[in-house]
N, C-alpha and C positions, 0 to 999 in steps of 0.2 A: 467432426470438429464442432465445438460449442459456439453458440452465437455470442459474440463479444459483448453486445449490449446487454444481454441477459446476464452474463457473467458480472459485468460492471454493476448492475442493480443488485446482484446478490451481495457483492462486496459492500456496497453503500448501505444496504439493509442490515448487514452484519455488524456495522458499527453505529447503529441508530442512535446510541446515547452520545456518540462523538460527533455526530453530524458530518460523517466523512462525505466529501464531495466527489463528483465523478473524476475530476483530474487526479486527486489523490488515489482513488481506486485504481485508475489506469497505471499509475506509477508503482503501486503496490503489485499489480499484476505483472508488469514488466520486471520488477525486482525479483519476483518469485520465479519467472521464467529464465532470469540470468543471475543466478545466485552468486557468481564470482565478481559481480560488479557492485559498485556502491551508489547510493542516491546522495547527491549533493543537495541540501536543502537547509533553509533557515527556520523551517517549521519543526523545531525540536519537540514542542508539545504534543503534536499528533504523531510524528514519525517515530517518537520513542515508544509509542503504544502499539502501533500497527504491527501485525504478525502475518506470516504466511499461513496457508491453510494447515500446515503441519505444526504451527505454533512457534516457528522460528522468528526471531526479530529480523527486521529488515536492516540490512547493512547500510548505515548512513554516515555521512560526514557532515558536520555542522560548522560552517565557517563562523569566525568570531563576529 
């Protein structure tokens, strides 16, 4: 099993130009592990761009 903190830092580094924070990285990791679920967020700017390692968009709902 991989070290979660190392995996988080890899996600953060992968979005260096977007300045992904650790909380967003963890949400992306959880979304990747649970592809049938959706992320409820008001952060449309970032979560519209985040992708899984396979390049799939994170399933999100953006409340008004």
